[in-house]
GUSE-690744 format. One line per 3 residues: number of its first residue (from 1); their letters; for each residue x, y, z of N, C-alpha, C. Coordinates in nm, 2 decimals. Atoms other than C-alpha are relative to their C-alpha. Layout:
NUM) a) X/Y/Z/X/Y/Z/X/Y/Z ~ ...
END
This chain:
1) mnk) -0.06/-0.09/0.13/8.80/-1.04/7.97/-0.14/-0.06/-0.18 ~ 0.07/0.00/0.13/8.58/-0.98/7.66/0.13/-0.02/-0.09 ~ -0.10/-0.02/0.13/8.79/-1.08/7.34/0.02/0.01/-0.14
4) dcc) 0.05/-0.07/0.19/8.59/-0.99/7.03/0.09/0.11/-0.01 ~ 0.02/-0.16/0.08/8.66/-0.70/6.80/-0.02/0.03/-0.10 ~ 0.03/-0.04/0.12/8.63/-0.54/6.48/0.13/0.01/-0.07
7) igi) -0.12/-0.13/0.05/8.87/-0.46/6.24/-0.07/0.10/-0.11 ~ 0.06/-0.04/0.01/8.81/-0.12/6.14/0.14/0.12/-0.14 ~ -0.07/-0.01/0.04/8.92/0.04/5.81/-0.02/0.21/-0.11
10) dlg) 0.03/-0.19/0.04/8.92/0.45/5.73/0.12/0.01/-0.16 ~ -0.09/-0.07/0.10/9.00/0.54/5.36/-0.02/0.10/-0.03 ~ 0.02/-0.14/0.06/9.10/0.84/5.29/0.06/0.07/-0.11
13) gtk) -0.15/0.00/0.08/9.29/1.04/5.04/0.03/0.01/-0.02 ~ -0.08/0.01/0.02/9.55/1.05/5.12/0.07/-0.12/0.12 ~ -0.06/0.14/-0.11/9.64/0.80/5.44/-0.14/-0.08/0.00
16) taf) 0.09/0.08/0.03/9.47/0.50/5.49/-0.01/-0.05/0.16 ~ -0.01/-0.05/-0.18/9.40/0.45/5.92/-0.10/-0.17/-0.03 ~ 0.07/0.13/-0.04/9.37/0.03/6.01/-0.03/-0.01/0.16
19) alv) 0.04/0.07/-0.15/9.25/-0.06/6.36/-0.08/-0.11/0.04 ~ 0.03/0.08/-0.09/9.20/-0.31/6.60/-0.09/0.08/0.13 ~ 0.06/-0.08/-0.05/8.84/-0.20/6.74/-0.04/-0.06/0.13
22) kdd) 0.13/0.09/-0.14/8.63/-0.29/7.10/-0.12/0.03/-0.06 ~ 0.16/-0.04/0.02/8.23/-0.28/7.09/0.03/0.14/0.07 ~ -0.01/-0.14/-0.11/8.30/0.03/7.35/0.06/0.10/-0.09
25) gsi) -0.07/-0.12/0.05/8.47/0.20/7.08/0.18/0.09/-0.01 ~ -0.19/-0.02/-0.07/8.86/0.16/7.25/0.05/-0.09/-0.11 ~ -0.13/0.10/0.04/9.11/0.09/7.01/0.08/-0.05/0.04
28) lye) -0.08/0.04/-0.10/9.33/-0.16/7.13/0.13/-0.02/-0.12 ~ -0.09/0.09/0.09/9.57/-0.16/6.80/0.01/0.12/-0.13 ~ -0.05/-0.12/0.07/9.65/0.14/6.51/0.08/-0.04/-0.12
31) fkk) -0.10/-0.06/0.05/9.86/0.23/6.24/-0.08/0.10/-0.17 ~ 0.06/-0.09/0.07/9.84/0.43/5.92/0.03/-0.07/-0.19 ~ -0.05/0.08/0.12/9.94/0.36/5.56/-0.06/0.12/-0.13
34) ets) -0.01/-0.15/0.13/10.00/0.63/5.24/-0.15/-0.07/-0.09 ~ 0.10/0.12/0.07/9.65/0.51/5.04/0.06/0.06/-0.15 ~ 0.00/0.03/0.04/9.69/0.39/4.75/-0.03/0.08/-0.17
37) tgg) 0.11/-0.09/0.11/9.63/0.59/4.38/-0.09/-0.15/-0.07 ~ 0.07/0.06/0.07/9.53/0.30/4.20/-0.08/-0.12/0.04 ~ 0.11/0.11/-0.06/9.21/0.09/4.21/0.08/-0.19/0.02
40) lel) -0.06/0.15/-0.06/9.38/-0.33/4.26/0.13/0.06/0.10 ~ -0.13/-0.05/-0.10/9.69/-0.11/4.44/-0.13/-0.01/0.11 ~ 0.08/-0.07/-0.09/9.41/0.03/4.65/-0.05/-0.12/0.09
43) las) 0.05/0.16/-0.13/9.28/-0.35/4.77/0.09/-0.11/0.05 ~ -0.12/0.02/-0.02/9.62/-0.47/4.74/0.01/0.00/0.14 ~ -0.03/-0.08/-0.14/9.66/-0.21/5.03/-0.06/-0.04/0.11
46) mle) 0.07/0.01/-0.11/9.36/-0.31/5.21/0.03/-0.10/0.03 ~ 0.05/0.12/-0.06/9.39/-0.65/5.24/0.15/-0.05/0.03 ~ -0.10/0.04/-0.06/9.77/-0.66/5.31/-0.02/0.06/0.14
49) gsk) -0.08/-0.07/-0.14/9.71/-0.41/5.63/-0.13/-0.10/0.10 ~ 0.07/0.14/-0.04/9.36/-0.62/5.73/0.09/-0.12/0.01 ~ -0.11/0.14/-0.09/9.63/-0.98/5.75/0.07/0.10/0.07
52) ell) -0.03/-0.01/-0.13/9.81/-0.79/5.96/-0.04/0.06/0.11 ~ 0.08/-0.03/-0.15/9.56/-0.68/6.21/-0.07/-0.13/0.01 ~ 0.00/0.17/0.04/9.46/-1.03/6.15/0.14/-0.03/0.14
55) lka) -0.08/0.07/-0.05/9.78/-1.14/6.25/0.08/0.08/0.13 ~ -0.01/-0.10/-0.11/9.80/-0.85/6.56/-0.10/-0.06/0.11 ~ 0.13/0.13/-0.10/9.47/-1.03/6.68/0.02/-0.09/0.08
58) kel) 0.02/0.10/-0.03/9.58/-1.34/6.70/0.17/-0.04/0.10 ~ -0.05/0.00/-0.06/9.89/-1.21/6.89/-0.06/0.01/0.16 ~ 0.02/-0.07/-0.13/9.67/-1.05/7.16/-0.09/-0.10/0.02
61) ele) 0.08/0.09/-0.06/9.47/-1.35/7.14/-0.21/0.06/0.01 ~ 0.16/-0.06/0.06/9.15/-1.16/6.99/-0.06/-0.05/-0.07 ~ 0.03/0.07/0.11/8.90/-1.29/6.77/-0.05/0.19/-0.04
64) vka) 0.02/-0.13/0.08/8.79/-1.03/6.50/-0.16/-0.05/-0.07 ~ 0.15/-0.02/0.14/8.41/-1.04/6.39/-0.06/0.04/-0.06 ~ 0.06/-0.05/0.13/8.36/-0.83/6.19/0.12/0.10/-0.08
67) igi) -0.09/-0.16/0.11/8.54/-0.54/5.87/-0.14/0.09/0.06 ~ 0.08/-0.08/0.01/8.40/-0.23/5.88/0.11/0.07/-0.06 ~ -0.13/-0.02/0.13/8.56/0.02/5.54/-0.13/0.12/0.00
70) gs) 0.09/-0.11/0.04/8.42/0.38/5.57/0.11/0.13/-0.07 ~ -0.11/-0.10/0.13/8.55/0.62/5.30/-0.05/0.15/0.03
END
């Protein structure tokens, strides 16, 4: 089984979605957080969400190969 995955972050106006995604587009794990309004708060929130995904990837024995951010 291929253990590679990517982190996907979808930055929305009210919610930010975070996910671990396989190459075929299947979502392995996901969660949403309220989008922060300030610049530094927003970056801190994205970093915190990314760290959570990295921990989950380690738990699932996956290797994160890339991060994509959309807005």
